C-alpha atoms as one frame of an Amber mdcrd trajectory, in Angstrom:
protein
   0.015   0.010   0.000   1.244   3.442  -0.938   2.060   5.868   1.903  -0.507
   8.638   2.074   0.870  12.163   1.828  -0.811  14.288   4.467  -1.345  18.031
   4.313   0.740  20.250   6.535  -1.475  21.930   9.165   0.212  25.281   8.440
  -1.108  27.368   5.561  -1.453  30.837   4.115  -4.360  33.095   3.230  -3.569
  35.794   0.702  -5.972  38.695   0.240  -5.543  40.419  -3.143  -7.065  43.895
  -3.347  -6.840  47.092  -5.394  -6.316  50.685  -4.399 -10.107  51.095  -4.923
 -10.801  48.295  -2.401 -11.869  45.707  -4.959 -11.058  42.226  -3.716 -10.298
  39.133  -5.799 -12.339  36.092  -4.845 -12.046  32.573  -6.212 -14.862  30.044
  -6.371 -13.814  26.574  -5.210 -14.684  23.569  -7.401 -17.293  22.251  -5.013
 -20.962  21.259  -4.891 -21.368  24.189  -2.533 -20.978  27.885  -3.436 -17.643
  28.456  -1.681 -15.843  31.752  -2.339 -12.419  32.435  -0.866  -9.162  34.286
  -1.253  -5.937  32.546  -2.318  -5.082  29.774   0.184  -2.782  26.857   0.458
  -0.827  24.540   2.710   2.868  25.003   3.287   4.985  22.326   1.634   8.112
  20.733   3.100  10.928  23.260   3.366   8.708  26.290   2.662   8.285  29.309
   4.836   4.979  31.267   4.731   6.331  33.769   2.167   7.361  30.959  -0.194
   3.903  29.386   0.159   2.114  32.669  -0.448   4.103  33.337  -3.656   3.684
  29.764  -4.940  -0.075  29.688  -4.241  -0.496  33.141  -5.818   1.091  31.869
  -9.005  -0.645  28.454  -8.990  -4.137  29.768  -8.252  -4.165  33.008 -10.242
  -1.180  33.028 -12.632   0.028  36.239 -10.965   3.784  36.407 -10.383   5.084
  38.752  -7.640   8.145  39.104  -5.430   8.397  38.672  -1.646   8.727  42.445
  -1.311   5.256  42.903  -2.921   3.556  40.958  -0.134   2.222  42.637   2.980
   2.602  40.595   6.182   1.706  42.175   9.499   2.548  39.127  11.625  -1.119
  38.118  11.582  -2.218  34.474  11.799  -5.285  32.542  12.877  -5.645  29.059
  14.268  -8.800  27.231  13.243 -10.419  23.850  13.518 -10.143  21.863  10.276
 -13.511  21.350   8.596 -14.824  17.785   8.959 -15.092  17.338   5.196 -11.294
  17.877   4.868 -10.029  16.285   8.099  -8.977  13.052   6.331  -6.351  15.029
   4.363  -4.399  15.495   7.613  -2.470  13.111   9.819  -4.543  11.366  12.483
  -5.013  13.496  15.643  -4.488  16.740  13.728  -7.526  18.900  14.235  -6.332
  22.505  13.831  -4.419  24.556  11.313  -2.342  27.717  11.681  -2.992  30.151
   8.826  -0.581  32.998   8.079  -2.368  36.088   6.644  -0.842  38.026   3.747
  -2.177  40.682   1.446  -1.189  42.008  -1.935  -2.159  45.471  -3.086  -2.534
  46.053  -6.817  -3.212  49.302  -8.661  -6.022  47.784 -10.746  -7.995  44.591
 -11.295  -6.108  42.040 -13.381  -7.168  38.995 -15.354  -6.632  35.693 -13.585
  -5.579  32.293 -14.912  -7.447  29.817 -12.675  -6.106  26.472 -11.534  -8.220
  23.281 -11.537  -8.985  24.058  -7.880 -11.333  26.913  -8.821 -14.127  27.311
 -11.341 -14.380  31.095 -11.553 -13.261  34.391 -10.052 -14.601  37.866  -9.544
 -13.549  41.248  -8.252 -15.949  42.608  -5.645 -16.176  45.483  -3.231 -14.529
  44.847   0.151 -17.808  44.760   2.063 -19.322  42.303  -0.429 -16.236  40.106
  -0.143 -16.619  39.920   3.616 -20.137  38.569   3.185 -19.294  36.171   0.334
 -16.329  34.228   1.763 -17.173  31.048   3.644 -14.487  30.900   6.344 -14.338
  33.035   9.450 -10.546  33.501   9.027 -11.065  34.920   5.539 -13.770  37.296
   6.848 -11.467  38.455   9.684  -8.542  38.998   7.284 -10.741  41.048   4.953
 -11.944  43.179   7.845  -8.275  43.935   8.660  -7.424  45.175   5.135  -7.874
  48.897   5.917  -5.141  48.479   8.562  -2.663  47.363   5.905  -3.140  50.484
   3.796  -1.578  53.038   6.154
C-alpha cells in the first residue's frame, strides 16, 4: 500500500485587493458555493512567504516578489472542517493560517487552476459577506489596517 501524503497543518491566506478596495475572490470547485481568497498549505521546506508566492502563481497566474507581499505578523488558528479532516495526519484537528495581502493598482485577469471554477472582483464589504471561512472574513476586515 502506498504511503498517504498528508497536508501540513500550516497554511497561508492571501488577500488580493486594489487601491479602490476591490477584492479578488475565487470560487472553489465544489458542490457548494464556496468563495475564498488565495489559500494553500505549506510544503516541506517552505516558509509562509514561499507558500504565499507559490499559491498566488498556482491559483491566479500572478507572479510577484516577496517584497510585494504585505505581512503584518497576523495568523489565525482554526479547527479543520470535517469534510477535509482526512487530508491530515490522524489526531491533527487544527491549522495555523498566516495572513498576507497584496495590493494592486487595478484589477487584473486571472488564470485559474483546476482548484477553482471562476473568479470575480468585488467590493470589500461584499467580499466579507461572500467568503465562507471566518478566518477569511477576519482578514478582509483587517485590510484597511494594511493600507496606512
